BALOBA-1460 file (C-alpha; in Angstrom, 3 decimals):
// residues 259
<rec num="1" residu="m" x="-112.920" y="-18.101" z="44.023"/>
<rec num="2" residu="a" x="-115.243" y="-15.160" z="43.228"/>
<rec num="3" residu="n" x="-113.809" y="-13.131" z="46.116"/>
<rec num="4" residu="t" x="-110.184" y="-13.714" z="45.117"/>
<rec num="5" residu="p" x="-108.548" y="-10.707" z="43.401"/>
<rec num="6" residu="n" x="-107.615" y="-11.295" z="39.747"/>
<rec num="7" residu="s" x="-104.031" y="-10.229" z="40.565"/>
<rec num="8" residu="f" x="-103.600" y="-13.236" z="42.918"/>
<rec num="9" residu="a" x="-102.124" y="-16.221" z="41.081"/>
<rec num="10" residu="n" x="-103.494" y="-19.718" z="41.613"/>
<rec num="11" residu="l" x="-100.672" y="-22.091" z="42.517"/>
<rec num="12" residu="e" x="-101.828" y="-24.741" z="40.023"/>
<rec num="13" residu="d" x="-101.645" y="-22.150" z="37.181"/>
<rec num="14" residu="v" x="-98.161" y="-21.216" z="38.403"/>
<rec num="15" residu="m" x="-97.053" y="-24.864" z="38.211"/>
<rec num="16" residu="n" x="-98.607" y="-25.261" z="34.751"/>
<rec num="17" residu="l" x="-96.566" y="-22.303" z="33.510"/>
<rec num="18" residu="a" x="-93.393" y="-23.606" z="35.195"/>
<rec num="19" residu="r" x="-93.890" y="-26.959" z="33.450"/>
<rec num="20" residu="s" x="-94.370" y="-25.177" z="30.115"/>
<rec num="21" residu="i" x="-91.116" y="-23.200" z="30.629"/>
<rec num="22" residu="v" x="-89.102" y="-26.397" z="31.176"/>
<rec num="23" residu="n" x="-90.905" y="-28.276" z="28.379"/>
<rec num="24" residu="d" x="-92.685" y="-30.703" z="30.678"/>
<rec num="25" residu="a" x="-96.287" y="-29.822" z="29.877"/>
<rec num="26" residu="y" x="-97.302" y="-33.412" z="29.148"/>
<rec num="27" residu="n" x="-100.327" y="-35.329" z="30.437"/>
<rec num="28" residu="a" x="-102.628" y="-32.405" z="29.800"/>
<rec num="29" residu="g" x="-100.251" y="-30.041" z="31.591"/>
<rec num="30" residu="a" x="-99.757" y="-32.228" z="34.671"/>
<rec num="31" residu="g" x="-96.198" y="-33.051" z="33.586"/>
<rec num="32" residu="e" x="-94.092" y="-36.220" z="33.697"/>
<rec num="33" residu="i" x="-91.296" y="-35.043" z="35.953"/>
<rec num="34" residu="l" x="-92.154" y="-31.655" z="37.448"/>
<rec num="35" residu="k" x="-95.486" y="-33.029" z="38.747"/>
<rec num="36" residu="d" x="-97.390" y="-31.576" z="41.707"/>
<rec num="37" residu="s" x="-96.731" y="-34.827" z="43.550"/>
<rec num="38" residu="a" x="-92.980" y="-35.000" z="42.816"/>
<rec num="39" residu="p" x="-90.942" y="-35.023" z="46.039"/>
<rec num="40" residu="f" x="-88.969" y="-31.929" z="44.984"/>
<rec num="41" residu="t" x="-91.933" y="-29.779" z="43.850"/>
<rec num="42" residu="v" x="-93.032" y="-28.450" z="47.266"/>
<rec num="43" residu="p" x="-89.427" y="-27.584" z="48.294"/>
<rec num="44" residu="y" x="-89.016" y="-25.740" z="44.953"/>
<rec num="45" residu="i" x="-92.211" y="-23.788" z="45.642"/>
<rec num="46" residu="n" x="-91.329" y="-22.882" z="49.215"/>
<rec num="47" residu="s" x="-87.786" y="-21.898" z="48.314"/>
<rec num="48" residu="s" x="-89.085" y="-19.707" z="45.471"/>
<rec num="49" residu="l" x="-91.695" y="-18.053" z="47.731"/>
<rec num="50" residu="a" x="-88.997" y="-17.329" z="50.325"/>
<rec num="51" residu="e" x="-86.660" y="-15.797" z="47.764"/>
<rec num="52" residu="l" x="-89.391" y="-13.714" z="46.188"/>
<rec num="53" residu="q" x="-90.509" y="-12.321" z="49.540"/>
<rec num="54" residu="d" x="-86.887" y="-11.569" z="50.569"/>
<rec num="55" residu="r" x="-86.299" y="-9.605" z="47.348"/>
<rec num="56" residu="l" x="-89.555" y="-7.710" z="47.642"/>
<rec num="57" residu="e" x="-88.979" y="-6.944" z="51.306"/>
<rec num="58" residu="n" x="-85.436" y="-5.719" z="50.638"/>
<rec num="59" residu="n" x="-86.911" y="-3.281" z="48.126"/>
<rec num="60" residu="a" x="-89.672" y="-2.122" z="50.532"/>
<rec num="61" residu="v" x="-92.553" y="-3.526" z="48.507"/>
<rec num="62" residu="v" x="-95.713" y="-2.702" z="50.482"/>
<rec num="63" residu="q" x="-97.749" y="-5.819" z="49.630"/>
<rec num="64" residu="l" x="-95.998" y="-7.692" z="52.422"/>
<rec num="65" residu="t" x="-96.953" y="-5.151" z="55.131"/>
<rec num="66" residu="v" x="-99.705" y="-5.767" z="57.693"/>
<rec num="67" residu="d" x="-100.960" y="-2.855" z="59.804"/>
<rec num="68" residu="n" x="-103.203" y="-2.336" z="62.790"/>
<rec num="69" residu="y" x="-102.625" y="-5.671" z="64.481"/>
<rec num="70" residu="i" x="-103.642" y="-4.884" z="68.067"/>
<rec num="71" residu="v" x="-102.606" y="-6.754" z="71.228"/>
<rec num="72" residu="s" x="-105.026" y="-5.541" z="73.877"/>
<rec num="73" residu="g" x="-104.493" y="-5.657" z="77.609"/>
<rec num="74" residu="l" x="-100.732" y="-6.064" z="78.266"/>
<rec num="75" residu="d" x="-100.459" y="-6.665" z="81.976"/>
<rec num="76" residu="p" x="-99.051" y="-3.846" z="84.165"/>
<rec num="77" residu="v" x="-95.948" y="-4.159" z="86.308"/>
<rec num="78" residu="v" x="-96.634" y="-3.771" z="90.017"/>
<rec num="79" residu="a" x="-93.155" y="-3.482" z="91.572"/>
<rec num="80" residu="l" x="-90.855" y="-0.889" z="89.939"/>
<rec num="81" residu="d" x="-87.492" y="-2.332" z="88.985"/>
<rec num="82" residu="p" x="-85.076" y="-0.915" z="86.366"/>
<rec num="83" residu="s" x="-83.696" y="-4.449" z="85.761"/>
<rec num="84" residu="l" x="-87.156" y="-5.722" z="84.739"/>
<rec num="85" residu="q" x="-88.073" y="-6.273" z="81.081"/>
<rec num="86" residu="t" x="-91.173" y="-7.876" z="79.563"/>
<rec num="87" residu="s" x="-91.524" y="-9.588" z="76.171"/>
<rec num="88" residu="l" x="-94.203" y="-10.451" z="73.648"/>
<rec num="89" residu="d" x="-93.883" y="-13.322" z="71.166"/>
<rec num="90" residu="v" x="-96.002" y="-15.920" z="69.365"/>
<rec num="91" residu="n" x="-96.470" y="-17.849" z="72.647"/>
<rec num="92" residu="g" x="-97.628" y="-15.034" z="74.897"/>
<rec num="93" residu="y" x="-96.754" y="-11.946" z="76.953"/>
<rec num="94" residu="n" x="-93.987" y="-12.725" z="79.412"/>
<rec num="95" residu="g" x="-93.235" y="-10.900" z="82.679"/>
<rec num="96" residu="p" x="-92.901" y="-11.425" z="86.447"/>
<rec num="97" residu="w" x="-96.396" y="-12.888" z="86.465"/>
<rec num="98" residu="g" x="-95.339" y="-15.693" z="84.061"/>
<rec num="99" residu="t" x="-96.780" y="-15.967" z="80.571"/>
<rec num="100" residu="d" x="-100.180" y="-14.671" z="79.451"/>
<rec num="101" residu="a" x="-100.854" y="-17.008" z="76.498"/>
<rec num="102" residu="a" x="-103.862" y="-15.006" z="75.351"/>
<rec num="103" residu="l" x="-101.646" y="-12.092" z="74.213"/>
<rec num="104" residu="v" x="-99.544" y="-13.131" z="71.198"/>
<rec num="105" residu="l" x="-97.792" y="-11.897" z="68.082"/>
<rec num="106" residu="p" x="-99.104" y="-13.162" z="64.700"/>
<rec num="107" residu="v" x="-97.418" y="-16.275" z="63.406"/>
<rec num="108" residu="d" x="-96.809" y="-14.726" z="59.958"/>
<rec num="109" residu="l" x="-94.756" y="-11.855" z="61.416"/>
<rec num="110" residu="i" x="-91.163" y="-11.797" z="60.174"/>
<rec num="111" residu="a" x="-90.173" y="-8.371" z="61.558"/>
<rec num="112" residu="p" x="-92.040" y="-5.428" z="63.181"/>
<rec num="113" residu="e" x="-91.850" y="-1.978" z="61.577"/>
<rec num="114" residu="k" x="-93.623" y="0.367" z="63.949"/>
<rec num="115" residu="l" x="-95.451" y="0.197" z="67.265"/>
<rec num="116" residu="w" x="-98.005" y="2.425" z="68.929"/>
<rec num="117" residu="e" x="-99.621" y="2.253" z="72.379"/>
<rec num="118" residu="r" x="-102.519" y="3.478" z="74.492"/>
<rec num="119" residu="q" x="-104.043" y="2.677" z="77.850"/>
<rec num="120" residu="t" x="-106.422" y="-0.286" z="77.682"/>
<rec num="121" residu="g" x="-110.058" y="0.746" z="77.705"/>
<rec num="122" residu="s" x="-109.324" y="4.425" z="77.121"/>
<rec num="123" residu="n" x="-110.415" y="4.486" z="73.445"/>
<rec num="124" residu="l" x="-107.811" y="7.206" z="72.876"/>
<rec num="125" residu="p" x="-105.638" y="7.549" z="69.774"/>
<rec num="126" residu="f" x="-102.516" y="5.371" z="69.799"/>
<rec num="127" residu="k" x="-99.198" y="7.146" z="70.488"/>
<rec num="128" residu="e" x="-96.138" y="6.070" z="68.517"/>
<rec num="129" residu="m" x="-93.422" y="4.254" z="70.510"/>
<rec num="130" residu="t" x="-89.696" y="4.643" z="69.879"/>
<rec num="131" residu="q" x="-87.120" y="1.972" z="69.015"/>
<rec num="132" residu="p" x="-83.720" y="2.934" z="70.539"/>
<rec num="133" residu="m" x="-80.592" y="2.186" z="68.619"/>
<rec num="134" residu="e" x="-78.691" y="0.424" z="71.427"/>
<rec num="135" residu="g" x="-81.326" y="-1.347" z="73.422"/>
<rec num="136" residu="l" x="-83.859" y="-0.418" z="76.040"/>
<rec num="137" residu="r" x="-82.866" y="2.257" z="78.568"/>
<rec num="138" residu="s" x="-82.357" y="1.463" z="82.183"/>
<rec num="139" residu="r" x="-85.154" y="3.226" z="84.037"/>
<rec num="140" residu="s" x="-88.065" y="2.487" z="86.338"/>
<rec num="141" residu="q" x="-91.412" y="1.651" z="84.835"/>
<rec num="142" residu="a" x="-93.806" y="4.508" z="84.012"/>
<rec num="143" residu="p" x="-97.476" y="4.749" z="82.958"/>
<rec num="144" residu="e" x="-96.470" y="4.217" z="79.309"/>
<rec num="145" residu="l" x="-94.233" y="1.614" z="77.718"/>
<rec num="146" residu="g" x="-92.502" y="4.262" z="75.640"/>
<rec num="147" residu="q" x="-89.917" y="2.061" z="73.942"/>
<rec num="148" residu="w" x="-89.631" y="-1.301" z="72.215"/>
<rec num="149" residu="e" x="-86.878" y="-3.545" z="70.914"/>
<rec num="150" residu="w" x="-86.977" y="-6.493" z="68.508"/>
<rec num="151" residu="r" x="-84.692" y="-9.113" z="69.959"/>
<rec num="152" residu="g" x="-84.603" y="-12.924" z="69.639"/>
<rec num="153" residu="n" x="-87.889" y="-13.012" z="67.648"/>
<rec num="154" residu="s" x="-89.678" y="-11.183" z="70.505"/>
<rec num="155" residu="l" x="-90.827" y="-7.639" z="71.231"/>
<rec num="156" residu="w" x="-89.186" y="-6.406" z="74.421"/>
<rec num="157" residu="f" x="-90.434" y="-3.620" z="76.706"/>
<rec num="158" residu="i" x="-89.438" y="-2.059" z="80.023"/>
<rec num="159" residu="g" x="-93.006" y="-2.584" z="81.179"/>
<rec num="160" residu="a" x="-95.640" y="-0.096" z="82.311"/>
<rec num="161" residu="t" x="-97.635" y="0.581" z="85.472"/>
<rec num="162" residu="t" x="-100.915" y="0.673" z="83.563"/>
<rec num="163" residu="q" x="-102.554" y="-1.895" z="81.319"/>
<rec num="164" residu="r" x="-101.556" y="-1.176" z="77.690"/>
<rec num="165" residu="d" x="-102.854" y="-1.863" z="74.135"/>
<rec num="166" residu="v" x="-100.132" y="-2.144" z="71.525"/>
<rec num="167" residu="r" x="-100.721" y="-1.633" z="67.786"/>
<rec num="168" residu="v" x="-98.186" y="-3.333" z="65.488"/>
<rec num="169" residu="r" x="-97.243" y="-2.666" z="61.850"/>
<rec num="170" residu="y" x="-95.157" y="-5.531" z="60.529"/>
<rec num="171" residu="k" x="-93.693" y="-7.408" z="57.599"/>
<rec num="172" residu="k" x="-95.442" y="-10.703" z="56.995"/>
<rec num="173" residu="r" x="-94.262" y="-14.025" z="55.545"/>
<rec num="174" residu="e" x="-96.383" y="-16.238" z="53.307"/>
<rec num="175" residu="a" x="-97.246" y="-19.588" z="54.844"/>
<rec num="176" residu="q" x="-95.236" y="-22.577" z="53.692"/>
<rec num="177" residu="i" x="-96.906" y="-25.070" z="51.346"/>
<rec num="178" residu="v" x="-97.096" y="-28.604" z="52.746"/>
<rec num="179" residu="a" x="-96.907" y="-31.869" z="50.879"/>
<rec num="180" residu="g" x="-100.271" y="-33.189" z="49.692"/>
<rec num="181" residu="t" x="-101.778" y="-29.723" z="49.287"/>
<rec num="182" residu="d" x="-104.319" y="-29.302" z="46.515"/>
<rec num="183" residu="f" x="-102.656" y="-26.530" z="44.503"/>
<rec num="184" residu="t" x="-105.938" y="-25.438" z="42.951"/>
<rec num="185" residu="t" x="-107.087" y="-24.190" z="46.370"/>
<rec num="186" residu="i" x="-104.018" y="-22.030" z="47.012"/>
<rec num="187" residu="f" x="-103.696" y="-18.398" z="45.863"/>
<rec num="188" residu="i" x="-100.451" y="-16.471" z="46.202"/>
<rec num="189" residu="d" x="-101.033" y="-13.365" z="48.304"/>
<rec num="190" residu="l" x="-98.566" y="-11.330" z="46.232"/>
<rec num="191" residu="p" x="-100.265" y="-9.298" z="43.476"/>
<rec num="192" residu="g" x="-98.835" y="-9.983" z="40.027"/>
<rec num="193" residu="a" x="-96.422" y="-12.694" z="41.243"/>
<rec num="194" residu="g" x="-97.616" y="-15.569" z="39.005"/>
<rec num="195" residu="n" x="-95.026" y="-15.274" z="36.208"/>
<rec num="196" residu="t" x="-92.203" y="-14.468" z="38.595"/>
<rec num="197" residu="l" x="-92.892" y="-17.474" z="40.828"/>
<rec num="198" residu="a" x="-93.210" y="-19.813" z="37.808"/>
<rec num="199" residu="y" x="-89.801" y="-18.767" z="36.494"/>
<rec num="200" residu="m" x="-88.289" y="-19.150" z="40.002"/>
<rec num="201" residu="i" x="-89.578" y="-22.741" z="40.236"/>
<rec num="202" residu="a" x="-88.424" y="-23.443" z="36.677"/>
<rec num="203" residu="y" x="-84.976" y="-22.083" z="37.519"/>
<rec num="204" residu="r" x="-84.574" y="-24.483" z="40.427"/>
<rec num="205" residu="y" x="-85.695" y="-27.359" z="38.250"/>
<rec num="206" residu="v" x="-83.301" y="-26.450" z="35.410"/>
<rec num="207" residu="m" x="-80.385" y="-25.976" z="37.839"/>
<rec num="208" residu="s" x="-80.686" y="-29.609" z="38.902"/>
<rec num="209" residu="r" x="-80.874" y="-30.991" z="35.360"/>
<rec num="210" residu="n" x="-79.269" y="-28.648" z="32.856"/>
<rec num="211" residu="p" x="-77.261" y="-26.010" z="34.715"/>
<rec num="212" residu="d" x="-75.736" y="-24.639" z="31.494"/>
<rec num="213" residu="t" x="-79.105" y="-23.157" z="30.465"/>
<rec num="214" residu="a" x="-80.053" y="-21.990" z="34.005"/>
<rec num="215" residu="p" x="-78.643" y="-18.462" z="33.501"/>
<rec num="216" residu="l" x="-81.231" y="-17.877" z="30.748"/>
<rec num="217" residu="v" x="-84.057" y="-18.737" z="33.118"/>
<rec num="218" residu="r" x="-82.454" y="-16.723" z="35.903"/>
<rec num="219" residu="a" x="-82.423" y="-13.670" z="33.656"/>
<rec num="220" residu="e" x="-86.209" y="-14.003" z="33.255"/>
<rec num="221" residu="v" x="-86.556" y="-14.351" z="37.029"/>
<rec num="222" residu="d" x="-84.678" y="-11.075" z="37.552"/>
<rec num="223" residu="r" x="-86.695" y="-9.285" z="34.861"/>
<rec num="224" residu="h" x="-90.034" y="-10.268" z="36.395"/>
<rec num="225" residu="v" x="-88.900" y="-9.360" z="39.936"/>
<rec num="226" residu="h" x="-87.787" y="-5.990" z="38.605"/>
<rec num="227" residu="e" x="-91.247" y="-5.441" z="37.082"/>
<rec num="228" residu="m" x="-92.906" y="-6.163" z="40.413"/>
<rec num="229" residu="i" x="-90.576" y="-3.699" z="42.166"/>
<rec num="230" residu="k" x="-91.279" y="-1.014" z="39.561"/>
<rec num="231" residu="r" x="-95.045" y="-1.348" z="40.119"/>
<rec num="232" residu="a" x="-94.515" y="-0.837" z="43.864"/>
<rec num="233" residu="v" x="-92.257" y="2.183" z="43.242"/>
<rec num="234" residu="r" x="-94.847" y="3.823" z="41.015"/>
<rec num="235" residu="q" x="-97.515" y="3.299" z="43.685"/>
<rec num="236" residu="k" x="-95.284" y="4.933" z="46.297"/>
<rec num="237" residu="q" x="-94.631" y="7.945" z="44.093"/>
<rec num="238" residu="g" x="-98.138" y="9.147" z="45.039"/>
<rec num="239" residu="i" x="-97.213" y="9.293" z="48.734"/>
<rec num="240" residu="e" x="-96.090" y="12.611" z="50.208"/>
<rec num="241" residu="f" x="-92.838" y="12.190" z="52.164"/>
<rec num="242" residu="h" x="-91.643" y="14.832" z="54.627"/>
<rec num="243" residu="r" x="-88.335" y="14.653" z="56.445"/>
<rec num="244" residu="q" x="-88.683" y="14.861" z="60.206"/>
<rec num="245" residu="p" x="-86.879" y="17.889" z="61.640"/>
<rec num="246" residu="y" x="-83.699" y="17.055" z="63.489"/>
<rec num="247" residu="g" x="-84.109" y="16.612" z="67.264"/>
<rec num="248" residu="q" x="-87.909" y="16.292" z="67.203"/>
<rec num="249" residu="g" x="-89.947" y="13.218" z="68.065"/>
<rec num="250" residu="s" x="-92.712" y="11.908" z="65.862"/>
<rec num="251" residu="e" x="-95.430" y="13.212" z="68.192"/>
<rec num="252" residu="g" x="-95.375" y="16.849" z="67.134"/>
<rec num="253" residu="g" x="-91.854" y="17.421" z="68.442"/>
<rec num="254" residu="k" x="-92.730" y="16.418" z="71.998"/>
<rec num="255" residu="r" x="-90.189" y="14.705" z="74.223"/>
<rec num="256" residu="w" x="-91.068" y="12.469" z="77.115"/>
<rec num="257" residu="n" x="-88.886" y="13.218" z="80.128"/>
<rec num="258" residu="w" x="-89.429" y="9.804" z="81.685"/>
<rec num="259" residu="l" x="-87.667" y="8.090" z="78.745"/>
């Protein structure tokens, strides 16, 4: 508890507020209908979490970004073959050798943003990889992976002739709450989300019981989401953005002939 940031809302506090909003704060706040143990409570929470994350992601809120996840030691390809592709997912790294289950993507990844690579064991800086618009090119394998594609919940590569480390920057998804969870032990890893999540849960409850008043609760949901987005926008206003010159790569304008 002491190491939890003050901006992270406790799920039990969120539920207490949701019960207060819908006038069900009986039994010392535990409620009579919208109880923690009610069969619809966990689905309401998970649906609200999913909606909140979708809306924040669609507005590029940075709290849902994870950086510097490194998969070290992607196996090299021995026989050169332009038809060959390798893939990396939550189950392992897949290629002509089979599946290396020790090399995996994180289970909370919803979509990758950027990838970098370097030769395993080199301790060199990572070089940014490119994501082509229309799929991986048809070419023989080279010392570097060079390109990546997100397809079918997997990262796809052409493969490389050397062992590679890949650094991933990605959008994460909060873990789903399961029935029977002690809500007092759960903190929402979205700074400042307590009020927003409470109104989202209350909205789902009201929709099922008094839909005529639901638009009033929905308006509060939208207002609180907007406040979270504004905080993120203000934070980003301190970042210096520079447009990349046309026709230049991200590595100082260099182009790699083998791509």
